N, C-alpha and C positions, 0 to 999 in steps of 0.2 A: 728719273734719269735727267730731265732738264735741270733740276736743282743741282745735282751732283756735277753735271757737265759744266754748268755755269761757273762753278768755283774754279775748276781747272782752266776754263777758257779765259777768264778775266784776271786770274792771279798772275802777276808778272813773273813770279818765281816758278811757275808751272811749266813743265815741258810741253803742255798742250795749250799754252797761251796763244790765243788768236789762231788756233789750228783750223784750217779749212775742213779737215776731216771731222772735227768735233762740231763745227757749224752745220755740216750736212746731216750729221746724226741728230742734232737738235731740231733741225727742220723736219726730219722724219718723225721724231717724237711728237712735235707739235701737230703735225698732220694727222697722226693717229688719234690724238685727243679730239681734234675737230671731227674726225670720222665717227667717234663713239658718242659724241654729244647728242642729246635729244633736241627736238625742236625748241624746247624750253631753255636750252643751254646747259642742262645738267648732265651728269654721268651716272652710271650705275655702280653700286657695290654689289657684284654679282652674287655674293653669298646671301644677301638679305635685303638690300635697299635699292630701289629702282627709281630712276628719274629723281635723284636725291639731292636737294640743295646742300645739306650739310656735308655729305660725302664729296660733293663738288668743291665745297669750301676748303676741305682739307687739301685737295689737289691744288687749288688756287694758291694756297699758302706757298707751295714750292715753286709753282710756275711764275707767280708774281715776284718772287725773289729773283729769279733769273731775269725777268723783265726789268726789275729795278736796277740790277747790275748793268744791263744793256743801256738803260736810260742814263745812268751816271756816267757811263763811258761814251755817251753820244753815239751809240751803235744803233742807228735807225734801222738797218737791215735786220738785226736780230729782234728788235722791238716789233717790227712789222710781222715777223714770223710768229710771234707769240700773241699779238694783239687780238686776232680774231677769236681764238679760244677764250681769252680772258674777258673780252667784252661780252661775248655771248653768255659766258658763265656768270658774269656780274648781273645780267638780266635775270637769269634763273634764280640766283641767290637772293636778289632783291625782292622778287615776287613770291618766292616759295617759303615753306615753313620748315619745321625742325622735328626731330624725334625725341631728343633727350635734353635735359637742362643745359649741359655744357655746350650743346650745339649753338645756342644763342650767341655765345661769345666766339666760338669758332667761325661762325658766319660773319660776325662783326669785324673780326680781325681780317678776314679775307676782303671784306668791303673797304676797310681802311687802307689796305694795300692797293686796291684798285682805285680808290679815290686819290691816293698819292700819284698814281700813274696817269689817270684819265680825267680827274676832277669832275665826274658826273655827280650832280647834287643829289640824285636819287639814292646814291650809295650812302651819303651822309644822313639823309632823312631816315633811311631804314635802320641805320645804326642807332640813331636817337630813339626810334620806336622801341627797339629791343632794350636799350639802356633804361627807358622809362619804366620797365617792369621791375627794376631794382636788382641789385647784385646779390646773389644767393650765397652769401658767406655769413657764418654764424659767429657767436662770441668766442668760440674755441678755435677760430681760424680755418674752419672746414667749409668747403662748398657743399651744396646739398647732397651731392652723390657720394661724398666722402671717399672718393676714389684716390687713395693716397699714392698709388703707383702709376696711374695712367692719367685720369681726367683732371685731377687737380693741376698737374703739370701742364696739360693742354690749355686749361683756363688761364693759368699764370702767363703762359706764352701769349695767349690772345690779348690779355690786358696790357702787356708790355707793348705789343705791336700797336694797339690802339693808342696808348699813351704817347708813343713816339710819332706815329704817322699823323695823328690828329692834334698833336701838341696839347694833350690833356693829362698833365702829370698826376692829377688827382686819381686817375685810374690805376696808379701803382699802389694805392693803399691796400686793396685786397691781396695783392701779390705779397707785400710785406707781411701782412697778417698770416697768410698761409705758410710762407717760408719760416716765419717765427714759430708757428705751430709745429712744423716738421722737425724742428730741432729736438723735440721730445719724442718723436716717432721713428727713431732710427736705432737699430740694434748695434752693438759694438762691431759686428762684421760688415756693417753697411747696409744690411737688409732693412726694408721699410716695414713698419707695422701696417698690415693690410686687413686686419680682422674687422675694422670698422667700415670697410668699403661696402657700398650698396651696388657695386658693379662687378664685372667679371674678374677683377683682380683680387676679390676677397679671398683671403687665406693663401694667396700665391707668394712665392719667393721672388721678390723684386728688389732692385737697388734704386738709387736716386737718379738713375741715368736719364730719365725723361725730364728731369728738372735742369738739365745742363744750361739751356738758354736762360732761364730765369735766374739761376744761381750766378752765372758769370755776369750777366747784365747788371743785376742788382748788387752783387758784391762790388763791382767796379763803380757803379753809380753812387752807392752809399758808403763805400769804404768799409764794408761790413766783414769783419774777420771770421765771424761764425758762418756766414754764407760761403766764404772762401774755404772754410774747413769742410763743409758739406760738399763743395765742388771738387776738392782735390782728388778724392778716390775715383771719381767717375770721368773726370776730364780727359785722361789719356785715351779712352775708348769711345768718347761721345762728342768730341769737338767736331764742329762742322764748318768747313772752309767757306761755303757760300754765305752762311750767316755772319761769319766774321767779316767778310767783305761788305755785306749790306749794312752792318752796324760797326763801323771802324772803331767806335769808342770801346768796343769789347776787346780790342786787340791789346789794350794796355795791360801791364802786369797786374794781376789780382792783388788785393791787399794781403798783408800778413795774416796767417790763420790765428784765430783765437779759439780756445777749447769750447766744445759744446757742453751744455749743462750735464753735470755728473758730480755728486749723486743728486737724485731728485725723487720725489714721490708726488704725483699730480693726479687729481681726480677730474674726470671729464663727464659731467652729468648729462650733457647733450648726446655725446657719443657713447655713453654708458660703458666707460672703461676706466680703469685705474692703471697708470703707467708708473713703473718703478725702474730706476737705473742706479746701479752701484758697481762701478768698474766693469767687470766681465759678466755681471748679472744684469739682465734686461728682461723685464716681465710685463705682460699685459694681463691684468685681471679683468675678466669680462663681467659686465653688469647683468642686471635682470633681463629676463626674456631671451636669453641666449643659452644654448645647450653646452657650449664649451666654456669651462670656468677659467682656464689659465693657459697662456702660452708663455714660455719662458726660455731664454737662452742662458744656459749655464756655461759660458764660454762657447766652445764649439759643440757641446752636448746640448741638444735642443729638445725640449718638450713641446710638441706641436699641439697638444691639447690634453686637458684633463676633463673627463666626462663621467657622469654618474647616471646609471640607469636603474629603474626599479620595475619589477613585473607586477604592477598593481592595476587591475581592471584594464588591461591592455594598454596601459600607459608605458612610456619608454623613458626618454631622456629626462633627467632632472633639469627643469627649466623654471627657476625661481621667479616669483612675481614681484619680489622686492629685494632691495639691498639695504642693509643697515650698517653705517659706519660706527664701529665701536672702538673703545680705547685700545683693545687688543687685536683689532683686525677688521675684517669685513664679513658680515654675516649674511648668508643667502638662505631664503626659506621658500619652500613650496608646500602647499596644503592640498591634499587630494581627498576626494570622497567618492564613494560608489556604493549604492544599495545599502545605505546606513553604516557603511564602514568608512573610517577615516585613517589617513596616513599623512604625517608631517615629516618632511625631510629638511634638515638643516646642515649647512656647511659653513664653518668658520675658517677663513683663510687668514693666517697671521704670519708675520715675518719672523724669521729666526736668523741667527748669525750667518748661516750658510745658504739660506734660501727661504723655504716656506714650510709651514705645517698646515695640513688640511684636516680639520676636525669634523668628522661626519657623524651625525646623530639622527635617530628616527624616533618618532612617538606615534602611538596609536596601534594600528593593526600589526600583529606579529606574524612571523614566518614568511614574510614576503622576500623573494630573492633580490639582492642588491649587487650591483656590479660597479666597480671603479676602474676606469681605463686611464692609463698614462700612456699616451701615444708619443712615440719617440721618432725623431728624424733618423732615417736609415744612414748607415755609413760607419757606425761605431761597433764596439764589442760589448754585448750584454751578457752578464753572468749573474747567477743566483736564482733565476726563474726556471720553471719547468715548462718546456714547450707543450702547447696544446696539441692533442691528437687530431683535432678537427680544423684548426685555423693556423696556417703556416707561420705567421709572424707573432702569434699570441703566446705569451709566457705567463703562467700563473705563479704568483708569488705566495707560496703556501706559508712561509714563515721567514723570519729574519729579513735581510736586506738584499736587494739587487743592486748591482753597479753597472753603470753604462759609461764606457770610456770612449772618447773621441780625441785622439792625439794625447795631449797632456791633461785634458779636462776630464774629470770624473764626477758623475752625478750618482748620488746615493738615494735609493728609493726604498721605503719601507716604514715600519715592519709589515710583513705580509699576513694574509689570512685567506684561506681558500675553502669556504664552506660548501661551495658547489663549483661546477665548471660550465655553467650556462653563460655563453658569450652573447648569443643573439637574443635580445630583449625586444618585445613587441614595440614598434614605433621608434626604436633606436637605430642608430647607424650600425653598419657592419663593423667587424673588427678592423683595427688599424693595421697597416702593413707591418709595423713593428710596435708591439705594445706590451706593457706590464699590467696584469690584471689582479686586483684584490677583490674577493667576493665574500658575501656574508648573507645573513637573513635579518630582517627586522625582528625584534628591536635591535638596531645596529649602532654601535658606539666604537668608532675606530679613528685613530689619528695617524695620518700618512705623512711622512716627511719626504720632501724633495730638497736635497741639499748638495752643494759642491763640497768635495773633500779636499 
């Protein structure tokens, strides 16, 4: 509330500019924060974290922006309203620890804001202690949590704040590296590739909205047209007045947009994915040690996962131990053994003119049930499959091809095979809300095509 109210209170064009009513509401909000502070200066995240320095730091980000606007406008009365909470919070953040890797930089950004306001050297000392640990960004432009929808953006925000408040432009280097990496992790509809995340955004449908601050700031600072292109779809619903007032350099018109990379094919050995983009086709092939082999947008027709399961010695999902890049595609292999029996599963994923061919083969033990699941995003029309009697969204493709239509986009799946109707495999996930299933028995040799028509 303090953050949002500050924008209206200090913006000359606002109907709430210098409103006495807004001032009183901000006083009440500041008093509430003081009331819920611990003796250490921290607040609680009631769902999980108590007396928590990093959760306090997230709140300080907003309150310190309001205080900075008060300071810039020589509004001592407002600054005095906010000072008590902020200085007590600064003590808690300086003395306390963190829970997750990104919290280091969240805390540092809050301390940088407080240092700008109050000039306490203890804030700067603590920032330098955290920075001495090293910045956790890899050669692929990902921070250690690989949280492409949430925490990457929070870290970028933190480093920009530190760079500006502390006059340390070298701290913008990881921001540039991450934003450059994100150019290849966006689907045509603006969704972010979240399959690599190690946090709660893994597999979620998210856009680049959380990157608004970093994209606008860096697009303007660097004159970067690709950052401007990533910014354009999100800005109308993510622009924040208080931040624009705190950083007036962001108010300049963004540079002209330049196209994002397309087409491309890029391998990421650290994140263990292969990214492919060609116009309306945007795919992520998952590497070894993952159960999901492929996520692909065929325009608006989206395959949310391709999984293989085998009922061998209570094993479930096909999780290959290795990936081999071949001239004709990517080969995934898993070798299983139990009580003197062996089973090897291979899948070769290769490009076709309209999408992908998935060549699945097995060697060793015969008569083992195999299941291939193509999980579809709901919202389209599926034809060609036979609904399962036991699982509402499951459709067996017994022969020929299924079609999945979303608007003008049509995905063709097949050919089919239905040697059995066993959907639940030991150790495997349950059926998808909407899925096409191809089944067989080892020794299994089948090529499944996923192609736009």
